[in-house]
C-alpha positions as CSV (number, residue, x, y, z in Angstrom):
1,M,-68.6,-180.0,-141.6
2,S,-65.3,-181.7,-140.6
3,D,-64.2,-185.2,-141.5
4,S,-63.8,-186.3,-137.9
5,R,-67.5,-186.6,-137.4
6,P,-70.4,-188.0,-139.4
7,P,-72.8,-185.4,-140.7
8,R,-76.0,-184.8,-138.9
9,P,-79.2,-185.4,-140.7
10,A,-80.1,-181.8,-141.2
11,E,-76.8,-181.3,-142.9
12,Q,-77.5,-184.3,-145.3
13,V,-80.9,-182.8,-146.0
14,L,-79.5,-179.3,-146.8
15,Q,-76.8,-180.8,-149.1
16,A,-79.6,-182.7,-151.1
17,G,-81.7,-179.5,-151.2
18,A,-78.9,-177.4,-152.3
19,T,-78.0,-180.0,-154.9
20,A,-81.6,-180.1,-156.4
21,A,-81.8,-176.3,-156.3
22,W,-78.5,-176.0,-158.2
23,I,-79.5,-178.4,-160.9
24,A,-83.0,-177.2,-161.3
25,V,-82.0,-173.5,-162.1
26,P,-82.2,-173.9,-166.0
27,D,-86.0,-174.5,-165.7
28,Y,-86.6,-171.2,-164.1
29,T,-84.5,-168.8,-166.2
30,S,-83.1,-168.8,-169.6
31,R,-80.4,-166.2,-169.7
32,P,-76.9,-167.2,-168.6
33,M,-76.3,-164.2,-166.3
34,A,-79.5,-164.9,-164.5
35,R,-78.4,-168.5,-164.1
36,R,-75.2,-167.6,-162.5
37,T,-76.9,-165.3,-160.3
38,A,-79.4,-167.9,-159.2
39,R,-76.6,-170.4,-158.6
40,A,-74.7,-167.9,-156.5
41,A,-77.8,-167.3,-154.5
42,V,-78.2,-171.1,-153.9
43,L,-74.4,-171.2,-152.9
44,A,-74.7,-168.3,-150.5
45,A,-78.0,-169.6,-149.0
46,S,-76.7,-173.2,-148.4
47,A,-73.5,-171.9,-147.2
48,G,-75.2,-169.5,-144.7
49,A,-77.6,-172.4,-143.5
50,F,-74.6,-174.7,-142.9
51,V,-73.0,-172.0,-140.8
52,L,-76.1,-171.6,-138.8
53,L,-76.5,-175.4,-138.3
54,E,-72.9,-175.5,-137.1
55,R,-73.3,-172.7,-134.5
56,R,-76.8,-174.0,-133.2
57,A,-75.5,-177.6,-132.7
58,P,-71.6,-177.5,-131.8
59,E,-69.8,-180.8,-132.0
60,E,-70.1,-183.0,-128.8
61,E,-67.0,-182.9,-126.5
62,D,-65.3,-186.0,-125.5
63,A,-64.7,-186.5,-121.7
64,D,-61.0,-187.1,-122.2
65,E,-60.3,-183.8,-123.9
66,P,-60.0,-180.4,-122.1
67,N,-63.0,-178.2,-122.0
68,E,-61.8,-175.7,-124.7
69,T,-64.5,-174.7,-127.1
70,E,-63.7,-173.1,-130.4
71,E,-66.3,-171.3,-132.4
72,P,-66.4,-172.5,-135.9
73,R,-65.1,-169.9,-138.4
74,P,-67.9,-168.8,-140.7
75,A,-65.6,-168.2,-143.6
76,L,-64.1,-171.7,-143.3
77,V,-67.5,-173.3,-143.1
78,A,-68.7,-171.4,-146.1
79,A,-65.7,-172.1,-148.1
80,A,-65.9,-175.9,-147.3
81,V,-69.7,-175.8,-148.2
82,A,-68.9,-174.0,-151.4
83,A,-66.2,-176.2,-152.4
84,G,-68.2,-179.4,-151.5
85,L,-71.3,-178.2,-153.5
86,L,-69.3,-177.2,-156.7
87,A,-67.3,-180.4,-156.6
88,S,-70.3,-182.6,-156.1
89,V,-72.5,-180.9,-158.9
90,G,-69.9,-179.7,-161.5
91,A,-67.1,-182.2,-161.4
92,S,-68.2,-184.8,-163.8
93,V,-68.3,-184.3,-167.6
94,G,-69.9,-187.7,-167.9
95,G,-72.4,-186.9,-165.2
96,R,-73.4,-183.5,-167.2
97,R,-73.9,-185.7,-170.4
98,A,-76.1,-188.2,-168.6
99,S,-78.0,-185.2,-167.0
100,R,-78.6,-183.6,-170.5
101,A,-79.5,-186.9,-171.9
102,A,-82.1,-187.5,-169.2
103,V,-83.6,-184.1,-169.6
104,E,-83.9,-184.6,-173.3
105,R,-85.7,-187.9,-172.7
106,L,-87.9,-186.2,-170.2
107,R,-88.7,-183.2,-172.5
108,A,-89.6,-185.8,-175.2
109,R,-92.1,-187.4,-172.9
110,G,-93.7,-184.0,-172.2
111,V,-92.2,-183.2,-168.8
112,R,-92.6,-179.6,-168.1
113,R,-89.6,-178.9,-165.8
114,P,-87.0,-181.8,-166.6
115,W,-84.2,-180.2,-164.8
116,T,-86.1,-180.0,-161.6
117,V,-87.0,-183.8,-162.0
118,V,-83.4,-184.7,-162.7
119,G,-82.4,-182.3,-159.7
120,L,-84.7,-184.1,-157.4
121,G,-83.4,-187.5,-158.5
122,T,-79.8,-186.3,-157.9
123,A,-80.7,-184.9,-154.6
124,A,-82.2,-188.4,-153.7
125,V,-79.0,-190.1,-154.8
126,T,-76.9,-187.6,-152.7
127,L,-79.0,-188.1,-149.7
128,A,-78.7,-191.9,-150.0
129,L,-75.1,-191.8,-150.5
130,S,-74.5,-189.6,-147.6
131,A,-76.5,-192.0,-145.4
132,V,-74.5,-194.9,-146.6
133,Q,-71.3,-192.9,-145.8
134,D,-72.6,-192.1,-142.4
135,R,-73.3,-195.5,-141.5
136,L,-70.0,-196.7,-142.8
137,Q,-68.1,-194.1,-140.5
138,R,-70.2,-195.1,-137.5
139,S,-69.4,-198.8,-138.0
140,L,-65.7,-198.2,-138.3
141,P,-63.7,-198.6,-135.1
142,T,-62.3,-195.4,-133.8
143,T,-58.6,-195.2,-132.8
144,R,-57.3,-192.9,-130.1
């Protein structure tokens, strides 16, 4: 997904789903190596899905530009997805502390899979922020 166009709804939902899956991993495995493997699988699956979305729905061409179509490079798309997912999930130490505190409170209240609940909440916030960003990008005037 490039910065020149707003994300499509399918990309926004995929990003939110990948975020939820990434955060929920500790609920489903207790061994560190299994967690790394599961997160690598989430990363690979989301990158593959983004590549498929990019190939199935190429960017709209402007009438002013020549008719040159360039296939998106899967490696670049996958790298962008991986960097975005890792940056959004793992960048904030304060976010980790807040997530852990939320998990502990949910556990104290008897929630069986607290990381899944936190992941779904984070996914909802991710989706909402992505929608707000999309709306802001659409409202800004374009310069050419």
